[in-house]
N, C-alpha and C positions, 0 to 999 in steps of 0.2 A: 441510498441510505441517507436519512436525515438525522438531525440532532436528537429529536425525541425518540427515534428508534434505537439509537446508540445508548441514550440515557436509560431507556427501559431495559436494554440488555445488561447494562452495568448494574442496575438495581436488582435485576433478577438473579444476578450472580453474587449479590451481597456487597457490591462496591458503592461507596459514597460518590456523589456527584458534586465535587468541590468546585469553587470558582476557577482555580488553576486548571483543573481537568476540563471544564467547559471552554476556557480560553484555548487550550490545546486542541480540543475537538473542533472548535470553530475555525481555527487556522487550517486544520486538515480538511475540513469540509470546503473551505474557500479554494483549496488547491487540489481538488479531487482528480484533476487530469494531469497532475505533475508528480513525478517521483522526487522526493527531497531527502536530504540527509537529516539526521537528528540535530546536528548543529544548525542547519538552515531553519528547521522548525523552531529551535530554541531562539534564534535571532528574531524571527517573526513574532513569536510569543512575547519576547522581551520588549518589543516595540509597543505592545498592547498593555503589558503589565510589568513594570520595572521590578516588582517584588519577587517574581518567579525566578528560581535559580535553575541552573542546568540539571542538577540531580532530580528535581521535580519533573522536568520535562522527560528525562530519560526513564524514570520510574514509570511514568504514565505511558510512554511508548511501549515499555516492556509489558505492562498490564494489558494494554490494547492488543498487543501481539499474542499474549497468552490466551486471550479470549477469541482470537481469530478475526479480529476486526481490522487488522492491518495486513497489507500485502507487502512483503519484503523481496528485494532483488539485490543482486550483487552487480555493480556497474563494471564496465570494462576495465576500470582502473582499480578494482578491488574494494570499492567503497559501498557499504550497505545503504540502499535508498529505500524509502518507504512511502506508502500512501494508504489512506483508508480504503478498505474494500468497497468497490463501487456497487456491487450487486451480489446476489446469491446464486445467480445462474452461472453455469460453466462458460468460461470464455478465456481468451488469450490476450496478450498485450504486444503492441508495437511500441518500442521505447526509444526516444531520442537520447543518444549518448551524451549530447552536449547540454541540453536544457532540461531533460527529464520529462518532456511532454509524453503523454501516453495516448494511444489510440486503441480502443477496444476492438478486438477481432473475435467474432463469435462463430465463425465457421470452423468447426472442429472435425477432424478426420479420425476420431477415436476408434471407429469400427476398423479402419485400416491398421491402426496401431495394435488393436486387440488381436486381429488376425495374425499379424506378424509375431506378436508376443507368444501367442498360442503355438505357432509353428516352431518356436524355440523352446517350448515347455514352460513358459512364464504365465503367470496370472497377473494382470495389471490391477493394481489397487488404487491408482490415481496418476495424474500427470499434469504438468504445466508446460507452457510453451511461451517463450519470450523471443520476439524478433527485435534485434537491436539495429539501429541505424542513425542517420542524421535527418532531422525534419527539414522541410522546405525553408522555414525561417532561418534556421541555423546554417543551412548551406549557402544562404545569401550573405552571411556575415564574413 
């Protein structure tokens, strides 16, 4: 996903594309392969635009989340981390619990899940899979 695609989605849903929103989106785009907290995003945004306040960043994160443009996960310490969705194809993530680096894993065994669910009388309506661990860089620290 690139900035123009995101802007087009925002406009199509009736949202304005303000300079603070562009700054936030650019930060998220520059960090596509890392999960970050809202506070980390705020600090990065603040370095680029001193006028932006915390509530502006949080409101924009909420808006992007409502539009399905953000992927959220809960870290092992109970902190919500986010990133922009990287693509529209179904995939899973391998997430470093220390630095938040993400590796996309696109080999899904959904047929196996579906068969198991059906054997238990369930109909699957969707699923997510996150594998958590420590990346090679963080293991060396």
